[in-house]
Structures are given as C-alpha cells and as structure tokens.
C-alpha positions in Angstrom: -30.7 -51.3 -4.9 -27.8 -53.6 -5.8 -28.6 -57.1 -7.0 -26.5 -60.1 -6.4 -25.4 -61.9 -9.5 -24.2 -65.4 -9.4 -20.5 -65.7 -9.7 -19.2 -67.5 -12.8 -17.8 -71.0 -12.0 -14.0 -70.9 -12.1 -13.0 -74.3 -13.5 -9.2 -73.5 -13.2 -9.2 -72.5 -9.5 -6.7 -75.1 -8.0 -7.9 -74.9 -4.4 -11.6 -75.0 -5.3 -11.0 -78.2 -7.2 -9.6 -80.1 -4.2 -11.8 -82.5 -2.2 -13.0 -80.8 1.0 -10.5 -82.5 3.3 -7.5 -81.5 1.2 -8.9 -77.9 0.9 -9.2 -77.7 4.7 -5.5 -78.8 5.1 -4.2 -76.6 2.3 -5.9 -73.5 3.8 -5.0 -74.6 7.3 -8.6 -74.8 8.4 -9.6 -77.0 11.3 -13.3 -76.7 11.1 -16.1 -77.0 8.5 -19.8 -76.0 8.4 -21.1 -78.1 5.5 -23.5 -76.9 2.8 -27.1 -77.3 4.1 -26.0 -77.0 7.7 -27.4 -74.1 9.8 -25.8 -73.1 13.2 -27.0 -70.3 15.5 -25.9 -69.0 18.8 -22.6 -68.1 20.6 -20.0 -70.0 18.5 -16.3 -70.3 18.9 -13.9 -72.0 16.3 -10.3 -72.7 17.1 -7.9 -73.1 14.1 -9.8 -71.6 11.1 -13.1 -72.3 9.5 -14.7 -73.1 6.2 -18.4 -72.2 5.9 -20.5 -73.7 3.2 -23.8 -73.5 5.1 -25.2 -70.8 7.3 -24.1 -69.3 10.6 -25.8 -66.7 12.8 -25.1 -65.2 16.2 -22.0 -64.2 18.0 -19.0 -65.9 16.2 -15.3 -66.0 17.1 -12.9 -67.6 14.7 -9.3 -68.0 15.9 -7.7 -68.4 12.4 -8.6 -68.0 8.8 -12.3 -67.8 7.7 -13.4 -68.9 4.2 -17.0 -68.1 3.3 -17.9 -70.3 0.3 -20.1 -69.3 -2.6 -23.8 -69.6 -1.4 -22.8 -69.6 2.3 -24.2 -67.0 4.7 -23.1 -65.2 7.9 -25.2 -63.0 10.3 -24.5 -61.4 13.6 -21.4 -60.3 15.4 -18.4 -61.9 13.7 -14.7 -61.7 14.9 -11.9 -63.3 12.9 -8.3 -63.5 14.3 -6.8 -63.8 10.9 -7.6 -63.3 7.2 -11.1 -63.7 5.8 -12.0 -64.8 2.2 -15.6 -63.9 1.4 -17.4 -65.5 -1.5 -20.8 -65.8 0.1 -23.1 -63.3 1.9 -22.3 -61.4 5.1 -25.3 -59.8 6.6 -28.5 -59.0 4.7 -29.9 -56.3 2.6 -32.9 -56.0 4.9 -30.8 -55.9 8.1 -28.3 -53.3 6.9 -25.1 -52.3 8.9 -26.8 -52.9 12.3 -27.7 -56.5 11.7 -24.2 -57.8 11.1 -20.8 -56.5 12.3 -17.8 -58.3 10.8 -14.3 -57.6 12.1 -11.0 -59.3 11.0 -7.5 -58.6 12.3 -6.1 -59.5 9.0 -7.0 -58.9 5.3 -10.5 -59.3 4.2 -10.9 -60.4 0.6 -14.4 -60.1 -0.9 -14.2 -62.4 -4.0 -16.4 -62.7 -7.0 -20.0 -63.2 -6.0 -19.2 -62.1 -2.4 -21.2 -59.4 -0.8 -21.1 -57.7 2.6 -24.3 -55.8 3.7 -23.2 -55.2 7.3 -20.5 -53.1 8.8 -17.0 -54.3 7.9 -13.8 -53.6 9.9 -10.4 -55.0 8.8 -6.7 -54.3 8.7 -6.7 -54.4 4.9 -9.6 -54.8 2.4 -9.5 -56.3 -1.1 -12.5 -56.3 -3.2 -12.1 -58.4 -6.3 -14.1 -57.9 -9.6 -17.6 -59.2 -8.9 -17.4 -58.6 -5.2 -19.4 -56.0 -3.4 -19.4 -54.1 -0.1 -22.7 -52.4 0.6 -22.2 -51.2 4.2 -19.7 -49.0 6.1 -16.1 -50.0 6.1 -13.4 -49.1 8.7 -9.7 -49.9 9.2 -8.4 -51.5 12.4 -5.2 -49.6 11.9 -4.7 -46.7 14.3 -5.1 -43.5 12.4 -1.9 -42.2 14.0 0.0 -45.1 12.3 -1.2 -44.2 8.8 1.2 -42.3 6.6 0.1 -38.8 5.7 1.2 -37.1 2.5 2.2 -33.8 4.2 4.8 -35.8 6.3 6.5 -37.1 3.1 6.8 -33.7 1.4 9.5 -31.2 2.2 8.5 -28.0 4.0 7.2 -25.3 1.7 9.9 -22.9 0.6 12.8 -25.3 1.1 14.9 -26.1 -2.0 
C-alpha cells in the first residue's frame, strides 16, 4: 500500500507566503474553510474556495478550488474551474466509491497531495510528490481527442 509522506516545506513559494486574505485575493477565491474547521452536508460555494480544514458531503464549487496541505475532502465534489490539490481527497479505506471528484478545468495534484477516490477532469497534472491512487477519467469527449492514425498519411501514398 502507498504511504503518504509529508511534503517538504517550500520557503520560496510566493503565494504560500502571503497572508490568507491576500492569498484569497491573488487566487480569486471568495471563500475559505480555515484549518481546524469541519463542515459536512450539501455545500455550495460561489466564487472559488480555499480549504485548510475538512469538508465532507455533496460539494459544488463555482470557481477555483485550492486544497491546502493537511486539508481533507470526502464525498461528491464538483468544481466549475481548476483545482489545486495539496491535501487529501477521499480516503484509503473508502477507495474510489467513497469520493468522486470532478473538475471542469485542470486538476493539479501538488507535492504531498493524494487522491484516493475517482477523479475526472479536463486535464490532469501530477507534480513530483503528488499521488493519484484511484481511477482517472477525462471530461473531454473521446470523439474530440486526436488520434494518431488521423495525422498519418494513408498507407502506400508517397
């Protein structure tokens, strides 16, 4: 089984060094769940969200989502924008059925970030130290994806 290792502190990360209010403004996030906070239920956030605590349930975020180091998400999560995951999505015990995470934009799993549940996104970026441990799907229609055979000239043509 995979084990989660603590991400090294990045002292030179400019946004991480900002006070929370300036970070929220710089990332265009209107909402914050502070460290130590736990929310559960059907939750809707308009304008983006920074999670430093714990959220569980049916979640809708209309904007960006930033899941900070040490933060946790569980349940059915839909993000109408990009997601930056430095915390934990789902749980090892729950597997892919416990948590379904879907983003209409790019999902970046940063150092120390881990996804246990199923993940669906337009694009996926896993940085060194990030982990995806459940199924991953694209939101892009398969008919829109380029296929190598379409880019090659027909066999026998010069």
